DOKOL-144713 format. One record per residue (C-alpha): x, y, z; residue in one letter. Coordinates in steps of 0.001 Angstrom, whole numbers, padded with zeros to 6 digits, always signed. Example, Ala and Ser with C-alpha at 12.3 -4.5 7.8 and 13.67 -1.06 7.14 Angstrom:
% residues 2
+012300-004500+007800A/+013670-001060+007140S/
***
This chain:
% residues 449
+100258+101885+051977X/+100149+105603+052802X/+096363+105803+052504X/+094153+108062+054529X/+091830+106152+056808X/+089120+104526+054742X/+085562+104586+055979X/+084876+101185+057509X/+082325+098958+055866X/+081736+098734+052146X/+078543+100365+050921X/+076078+097983+049317X/+076936+098438+045679X/+073617+097360+044196X/+071825+100247+045831X/+074495+102857+045207X/+075271+102560+041518X/+072066+103959+040063X/+073277+107528+039733X/+075246+110314+041354X/+075372+111806+044823X/+073422+115006+044306X/+075139+116710+047220X/+078565+116495+045555X/+079080+118919+042681X/+082019+116852+041487X/+079587+114147+040412X/+077635+116625+038288X/+080848+117844+036704X/+081995+114305+035907X/+078609+113603+034316X/+078795+116713+032139X/+082336+115828+031032X/+081398+112265+030116X/+078324+113504+028272X/+080640+115521+026028X/+082871+112525+025367X/+079811+110423+024588X/+078319+113064+022298X/+081615+113271+020422X/+081665+109496+019966X/+084683+109156+022262X/+083130+107172+025119X/+080548+104403+025075X/+080454+102377+028266X/+080195+102640+032028X/+082109+104563+034673X/+082498+104270+038417X/+084410+106730+040589X/+084970+106037+044272X/+086622+107778+047167X/+087194+106363+050645X/+085400+103165+049678X/+082188+104903+048609X/+080843+105519+045105X/+081208+109164+044158X/+079735+108711+040691X/+078459+105802+038594X/+076640+105796+035263X/+076438+104209+031823X/+076689+106009+028477X/+075808+104964+024966X/+074652+101505+024007X/+075217+098009+025315X/+073631+096815+022046X/+073505+099359+019234X/+071152+097440+016938X/+068573+096930+019695X/+069181+100397+021200X/+069793+098919+024663X/+071608+101458+026803X/+074700+100832+028887X/+074282+101097+032644X/+076249+100085+035712X/+075027+096482+035371X/+076565+096064+031911X/+079098+093230+031687X/+082290+094057+029794X/+085477+092219+028942X/+088442+093904+030636X/+091429+092481+028756X/+094754+093006+030503X/+093292+094120+033832X/+093102+090319+034145X/+096849+090415+034833X/+096227+092042+038219X/+094176+088994+039220X/+096678+086481+037878X/+099576+088183+039662X/+097624+088229+042931X/+096941+084499+042656X/+100680+083879+042167X/+101474+085876+045306X/+098752+084041+047248X/+100413+080746+046293X/+103749+082156+047408X/+102288+083043+050805X/+101018+079459+051029X/+104548+078188+050419X/+103645+076569+047100X/+105982+078646+044936X/+108467+081487+045155X/+108765+084366+042695X/+112518+083641+042568X/+111814+080111+041292X/+113106+079331+037818X/+110561+078661+035086X/+112374+075345+034469X/+111074+074097+037816X/+107565+074086+036370X/+108347+073699+032657X/+111623+071800+032385X/+111847+071977+028586X/+111101+075709+028185X/+113885+077580+026326X/+116035+079597+028772X/+113891+078217+031573X/+116938+078061+033882X/+117413+081826+033423X/+113792+083009+033577X/+112159+083435+036991X/+108517+083705+038016X/+109353+087311+038878X/+110497+087899+035305X/+107120+086654+034069X/+105248+088896+036502X/+107260+091987+035543X/+107537+091435+031754X/+111313+091062+031962X/+111546+087463+030730X/+112363+088317+027119X/+109679+085857+025983X/+108017+086534+022619X/+104576+088166+022780X/+102150+085821+021040X/+099709+088612+020155X/+102379+090056+017849X/+102103+086995+015598X/+099958+088522+012840X/+099030+085182+011306X/+097789+083882+014635X/+096104+087211+015443X/+094146+087065+012202X/+093121+083414+012360X/+093844+081837+015720X/+092261+084104+018302X/+088687+082984+017932X/+088718+079220+018460X/+089527+077112+021519X/+093194+076253+021905X/+094850+073616+024058X/+097925+074342+026166X/+100064+072585+023569X/+098617+074674+020750X/+099142+077933+022642X/+102736+077104+023573X/+103446+076292+019935X/+102626+079906+019009X/+105419+081473+021090X/+107611+078936+022889X/+110301+078618+020218X/+110249+082209+018934X/+113297+083618+020688X/+113687+087382+020979X/+117355+087461+021929X/+116533+089523+025045X/+118485+088382+028096X/+116025+087568+030920X/+115920+090180+033662X/+117577+092950+031679X/+114790+094655+029760X/+111092+095419+030124X/+109312+093864+027153X/+105533+093654+027597X/+104424+090190+026589X/+101050+088543+027086X/+102831+085199+026844X/+104275+085774+030340X/+100810+085648+031857X/+099734+082677+029760X/+102619+080787+031378X/+101671+082044+034846X/+098141+080721+034268X/+099504+077283+033417X/+101707+077330+036528X/+098682+078240+038681X/+096813+075285+037180X/+099676+072869+037805X/+100151+073945+041420X/+096456+074022+042367X/+095467+071019+040265X/+092490+073041+039030X/+091622+074911+035831X/+092630+078574+035966X/+088985+079624+035929X/+088165+077422+038940X/+091185+078643+040888X/+090249+082252+040095X/+086730+081743+041369X/+087742+079954+044555X/+090767+082071+045456X/+089463+085534+044576X/+085963+085965+043203X/+084048+084128+045910X/+085966+085612+048889X/+085454+089126+047505X/+081806+088577+046545X/+082450+089300+042865X/+079409+087475+041543X/+079282+089254+038176X/+082836+088322+037203X/+084003+085343+035172X/+086192+084241+032304X/+084235+082610+029470X/+082584+085660+027917X/+081581+083841+024737X/+079572+081350+026789X/+078053+083932+029140X/+074255+084007+029233X/+073407+087331+030840X/+070963+089979+029668X/+073463+092659+030712X/+076242+091281+028484X/+077617+093978+026187X/+078182+093570+022487X/+081729+094577+021586X/+082393+096885+018636X/+085434+097997+016702X/+083696+101349+016329X/+080285+103019+016480X/+079456+105687+013949X/+076077+107381+013511X/+074523+104743+015786X/+075802+101950+013555X/+078248+099580+015168X/+080924+097434+013549X/+080831+094290+015672X/+084057+092690+016827X/+084510+088901+016964X/+084983+087388+020406X/+088466+086221+021351X/+088284+082729+022829X/+089029+082649+026557X/+091579+079855+026083X/+093583+082317+023975X/+093277+085468+026095X/+093357+083241+029178X/+095292+084436+032243X/+096549+087472+030312X/+093131+088888+029424X/+090086+086606+029701X/+088131+088183+032563X/+084734+089871+032181X/+083120+091949+034902X/+081086+095034+035826X/+082138+098390+037254X/+080560+097336+040557X/+082652+094181+040818X/+085775+096118+039877X/+084952+098473+042735X/+085123+095454+045055X/+088497+094522+043582X/+089856+098071+043966X/+088566+098178+047548X/+090308+094866+048284X/+093585+096259+046985X/+093338+099455+049005X/+092382+097538+052163X/+095179+094981+051574X/+092829+092004+051452X/+093794+088511+050210X/+097523+089197+050657X/+099755+090268+053509X/+100842+093899+053508X/+104390+093081+052434X/+103085+091183+049393X/+100965+094149+048335X/+103952+096447+048711X/+106033+094149+046502X/+103257+093902+043906X/+102835+097667+043607X/+106513+098634+043678X/+108081+099502+040324X/+110414+096797+039014X/+111157+098246+035573X/+109415+100739+033287X/+106672+101662+035774X/+105540+098063+036137X/+105372+095859+039233X/+103852+092404+039706X/+100913+092744+037330X/+100356+096413+038141X/+101149+099577+036217X/+102633+102178+038532X/+102573+105862+037708X/+101885+109310+039034X/+098696+111335+039000X/+098736+114940+040217X/+102054+114232+041989X/+100573+111214+043785X/+101397+107559+043216X/+098785+105725+041158X/+098417+102005+040540X/+096179+100145+038143X/+096059+098680+034674X/+094448+099199+031310X/+093190+096581+028923X/+092016+095913+025420X/+090560+092927+023635X/+088518+092782+020433X/+085508+095052+020988X/+086446+096267+024475X/+088832+098614+026286X/+089221+099184+030014X/+091030+101431+032445X/+091202+101135+036232X/+093560+103230+038345X/+093556+104140+042010X/+095466+106706+044034X/+096103+105336+047535X/+097060+108729+049026X/+093536+110087+048618X/+091822+106678+048333X/+090082+107404+045048X/+089564+105046+042126X/+088457+105640+038536X/+087022+102706+036592X/+086178+103106+032890X/+084850+100207+030802X/+083932+100555+027141X/+082495+098195+024543X/+083991+100200+021680X/+087568+099254+020900X/+088707+102625+019551X/+087716+104652+022646X/+090803+106239+024254X/+090123+106091+027994X/+093351+107562+029406X/+092518+111257+028825X/+089026+110707+030213X/+090488+109202+033380X/+092907+112103+033749X/+090049+114583+033529X/+088012+112677+036108X/+091009+112548+038467X/+091414+116305+038112X/+087739+116841+038949X/+087942+114566+042016X/+090842+116685+043253X/+089189+120003+042317X/+091876+120735+039727X/+091507+122243+036227X/+090609+119850+033434X/+090373+119970+029647X/+087605+118790+027364X/+087672+117913+023701X/+086199+120881+021882X/+082538+120328+021135X/+081976+120414+017391X/+078753+120471+015420X/+078510+118554+012181X/+076997+120117+009076X/+076070+118454+005806X/+077998+119394+002685X/+076902+118377-000831X/+078687+115418-002394X/+079859+117650-005251X/+081810+119753-002753X/+083128+116729-000872X/+084763+115524-004104X/+087139+118481-003862X/+088876+116959-000830X/+089377+113409-002132X/+092974+112552-002888X/+096357+111550-001525X/+098211+114001+000737X/+101902+113639+001599X/+102770+114655+005177X/+106261+113156+005222X/+108351+110833+003060X/+106431+107558+002762X/+103657+108849+005020X/+100369+109827+003423X/+096753+110466+004264X/+094310+109082+001713X/+090973+110880+001697X/+088193+109035-000068X/+084536+109753-000788X/+082138+106858-000272X/+078609+107905-001174X/+078085+111118+000769X/+080683+110320+003439X/+084329+111362+003542X/+087022+109121+005084X/+090673+109637+006026X/+093240+106859+006286X/+096846+107474+007264X/+099558+105071+006111X/+099266+101837+008080X/+096299+103057+010121X/+092545+102549+010318X/+090166+104388+008025X/+088161+106999+009957X/+085146+109016+008955X/+085502+112799+008662X/+082753+115243+009656X/+082329+118733+008229X/+082151+121622+010660X/+082232+124154+007841X/+083489+124343+004299X/+087163+123295+004159X/+087222+122244+007842X/+086576+118712+009098X/+086960+116840+012374X/+087167+113246+013558X/+084984+111882+016321X/+087006+108826+017276X/+090255+110782+017587X/+090755+114381+018718X/+092005+115620+015326X/+090923+118144+012708X/+091663+118821+009051X/+091696+122229+007388X/+092053+122506+003612X/+093634+125293+001541X/+092750+126162-002041X/+094784+127750-004825X/+093831+130859-006766X/+091585+128793-009016X/+089684+127405-006055X/+091152+123876-006218X/+092159+122126-002994X/+095964+121933-002943X/+096915+121033+000634X/+095648+120173+004108X/+096729+120852+007671X/+096259+118062+010212X/+095788+119416+013731X/+096379+116848+016462X/+098006+116806+019888X/+098911+120486+019743X/+100754+120056+016446X/+099924+121132+012898X/+101182+118864+010123X/+100867+120138+006544X/+100213+117772+003668X/+100526+118462-000047X/+097944+116966-002395X/+099642+114688-004898X/
***
């Protein structure tokens, strides 16, 4: 796979994940960077960085349980959402190597009555080119159906007959439904529940003892509470998605240490023959292979996946050419992990990196905060509503989540959950008449209506 030679023998993870390697300045730099993200409310979770099969850095930040003030550490158990797809795809390829299926098989072979089943292949499911409707886009189901146990029949009823009009094999269209179907096929071939097949085929052989699928039923003192957001040490809890709903598309929970074992297995080509790993990690369409996202990091090929499920986000990518892996798990749904991973990758490779600017909050009197409340037009039919609730100011863009604003100085505010700032301009009489939204290197003016 083009990797440099990896040090033989996997280091005992339990003894290595308590902190950083003091002799490597990169670890200290990573820690300082993550401390900034945590201070700014942009990262709450655990991180593990490896190179050549050894931990380079591992640590937890923020809280596993905000109300009880229990800190995250490397033992914290998180849901990982769509990283689950990498496991499901691997199980499919293991069954192919056993001669029990072929990725060129038609879906109709396993589900004779599925619409367009004679056109859709297992490969189309793996690569999100089936054209099948994505069940998580059903807003009614998303609002009411995610949190209770569903049978196979009930799940199929959500998406089976909702045709998209996309011809199978022609277009990349990310759909969680593809991996729900793959999970059912795995069950039918093995004669075992998906969770049992996962444990027997992957988790036990790789020694992943802190990984499972029924997070709601997990009894573990290291289990994280998932939050939509955390603000001023107050967390808005997220409801748990039932594992029968997230299922083979996103039901797995794990720790950074167990994900290290998974990443090591991938880089050492375990569980599958070399040719199967090459097929899995080769781009099919739109930077996606068989359950793997394929991209480029510092001009080197990277493979991995990200994930999100109510209360949790995850990001795991590895670069085979220099055998390094970055694993980021968060129990706050609005944390954006991609820029953090890019910074860590730059540090591992001794390249320049960028940090969100550190900003200090000051308190402004409520009488002054009233000046900013109002509706600001940034574009036709696109507004930012700024509201005052008690002594706190909030901004909500059209169709987006309401976010709290923090004052850095008079007429200048910043967000913690997003790297964005607001500056306000006043007229000759001292009344606020417009704002400038600064985000992503752009400045968008808005007129107060």
